[in-house]
C-alpha positions as CSV (number, residue, x, y, z in Angstrom):
1,M,84.4,98.8,89.2
2,C,83.0,101.0,91.8
3,N,79.7,100.1,91.4
4,T,76.6,102.9,92.6
5,I,73.7,101.9,95.5
6,S,71.1,105.4,95.1
7,S,68.7,105.7,97.8
8,H,70.3,103.0,99.9
9,R,68.8,103.8,103.3
10,V,71.8,103.7,106.2
11,K,70.7,103.6,110.1
12,C,72.8,106.0,112.1
13,R,73.4,106.8,115.8
14,T,72.7,110.1,116.9
15,I,75.4,111.8,119.3
16,R,72.3,111.2,121.9
17,G,71.8,107.5,120.7
18,K,68.7,107.8,118.8
19,S,69.2,105.6,115.8
20,V,67.7,107.8,112.4
21,D,67.1,106.6,108.7
22,L,69.4,108.3,106.4
23,K,69.0,108.4,102.4
24,A,72.5,108.2,100.9
25,T,73.8,107.6,98.2
26,V,77.0,104.2,99.2
27,K,79.7,104.1,96.6
28,I,80.8,100.6,96.9
29,M,83.6,98.7,95.5
30,F,81.7,95.4,94.7
31,H,79.0,94.2,96.5
32,D,79.0,92.2,100.2
33,S,77.6,89.2,98.2
34,L,81.3,89.0,96.1
35,I,82.5,87.2,99.7
36,P,79.8,84.6,100.9
37,E,82.3,84.5,104.9
38,F,81.4,88.1,105.1
39,V,77.6,87.9,104.6
40,Q,77.4,85.4,107.3
41,W,79.1,86.7,110.0
42,K,77.0,89.9,108.6
43,D,74.1,87.8,109.6
44,T,74.7,86.4,112.4
45,N,76.5,89.3,114.1
46,G,74.0,92.0,112.8
47,D,74.1,94.9,110.9
48,D,76.8,96.9,113.3
49,F,79.3,94.1,111.6
50,S,81.6,95.8,109.3
51,W,84.6,95.1,107.2
52,W,86.8,96.5,109.1
53,D,85.2,93.7,111.7
54,Y,86.0,90.6,109.1
55,V,89.5,91.8,108.8
56,N,89.7,92.3,112.4
57,L,88.8,88.8,112.4
58,R,90.5,87.2,109.3
59,A,93.7,89.3,109.4
60,D,96.4,90.6,111.7
61,L,98.5,93.3,111.8
62,Q,101.6,91.8,109.8
63,T,99.6,90.4,107.7
64,A,97.8,94.1,106.5
65,L,100.8,95.8,106.3
66,G,102.1,92.9,104.4
67,F,98.6,93.7,101.5
68,A,99.9,97.6,102.3
69,K,102.5,96.2,100.4
70,F,100.9,94.3,97.4
71,F,98.3,97.1,97.3
72,Y,101.0,99.5,96.6
73,P,103.7,97.4,95.3
74,D,107.6,98.4,95.3
75,V,108.8,99.8,92.3
76,L,112.1,98.8,90.4
77,E,113.6,101.6,87.4
78,V,116.5,99.5,86.0
79,E,118.1,101.3,83.3
80,G,114.7,103.1,82.3
81,Y,112.7,100.6,82.6
82,F,109.8,100.6,84.9
83,L,109.9,97.7,87.3
84,L,107.4,95.5,89.7
85,K,110.0,94.9,92.3
86,D,108.2,91.8,93.8
87,K,108.2,90.3,90.1
88,Y,111.3,91.8,89.4
89,K,114.3,88.7,88.1
90,P,117.3,90.5,86.2
91,E,118.3,87.2,84.3
92,I,115.1,87.3,82.5
93,F,115.4,90.7,82.3
94,E,118.6,90.8,80.4
95,E,116.9,88.5,77.7
96,W,113.9,90.3,77.5
97,K,116.4,93.2,76.6
98,A,118.5,91.5,74.7
99,D,115.6,90.4,71.8
100,R,116.3,93.7,69.6
101,K,112.3,93.1,68.3
102,H,110.3,94.2,71.9
103,G,110.6,98.0,72.5
104,K,110.7,99.0,76.2
105,Q,106.9,98.9,76.7
106,S,106.6,95.3,75.2
107,V,109.6,94.5,78.0
108,E,108.3,96.0,80.8
109,K,104.7,94.3,80.3
110,M,106.1,90.7,79.7
111,M,108.3,91.8,83.5
112,N,105.6,92.8,85.1
113,L,102.9,90.2,84.4
114,Y,101.1,88.4,86.5
115,E,98.2,85.9,86.4
116,V,95.5,87.1,89.0
117,N,94.0,83.7,90.3
118,D,98.3,83.1,91.3
119,F,98.4,85.6,93.9
120,F,96.9,83.4,96.0
121,H,97.8,79.8,94.8
122,I,99.0,78.3,98.4
123,N,96.0,79.1,99.6
124,H,93.3,78.6,97.1
125,R,89.7,77.2,98.2
126,D,87.3,75.2,97.0
127,D,84.5,78.1,96.5
128,E,86.6,80.8,94.9
129,T,85.0,81.5,91.8
130,D,85.9,83.8,88.3
131,E,84.0,87.1,89.7
132,Q,86.0,86.9,93.0
133,V,89.6,86.6,90.7
134,H,88.3,89.1,88.8
135,G,87.2,91.7,91.5
136,L,90.5,91.1,92.9
137,G,92.2,92.0,89.7
138,E,89.7,95.6,89.2
139,A,91.0,96.1,93.1
140,L,94.6,96.3,91.6
141,K,94.6,98.2,88.8
142,L,92.4,100.7,91.4
143,F,95.1,100.4,94.2
144,W,97.9,100.3,91.5
145,T,96.5,102.9,89.1
146,L,96.5,105.3,92.5
147,S,99.6,104.6,94.1
148,F,101.8,105.3,90.6
149,R,99.8,107.9,89.8
150,H,100.9,109.7,93.4
151,R,104.8,107.9,93.5
152,F,105.0,109.1,90.1
153,P,102.8,112.7,88.8
154,G,104.1,113.3,85.8
155,R,104.3,110.2,84.2
156,K,102.1,108.1,82.2
157,I,101.8,104.6,84.0
158,V,99.4,102.0,82.9
159,V,98.1,99.4,84.5
160,S,96.0,96.6,82.8
161,V,93.9,93.4,83.9
162,F,92.9,91.5,80.6
163,E,91.3,88.3,79.9
164,E,93.2,85.4,77.5
165,D,90.9,83.3,75.2
166,D,91.4,80.8,77.9
167,G,89.7,82.3,80.9
168,C,92.8,83.5,82.7
169,L,92.6,86.5,84.1
170,F,96.5,89.0,83.9
171,I,97.6,92.1,85.4
172,T,100.7,94.3,84.0
173,V,101.9,97.4,84.6
174,Y,104.4,99.5,81.8
175,E,104.9,103.1,80.9
176,E,103.2,104.8,78.0
177,T,105.5,107.1,76.3
């Protein structure tokens, strides 16, 4: 997911106010061009315009905290099953669990399964691209993996992003035993 841009020129200000060019290696999650609106704002406002500025213009503190929960999801452990709290439905869990042909991993995979494009189906924009959906899927995979490693260091929690034959991108979580 992370892209490396090597030998990228970075303009920095020194303490005395002078600008200098530095040669640096920059590790990025995705290219700015993935979000055309950001590029337009940057083109209008100059090189000092940053992602922090963009987020400040587009969201508020409560939205930011909501995204913190989105990228660091709450987990339920029900009868030894690793389940995402926001996806958990007791009746569906009981149905999957009752079907004896499905093991723990299969139940977790199905209970935690979500189509990436559906995360923002209410605020869907016509200019959204498959590349952006894939970018979101990979970002979720990265942050969810880090969050689970932080909270469950002795366990192998797997975050899987995959594309079905129809082109739909899905994400799921399960514990590898």
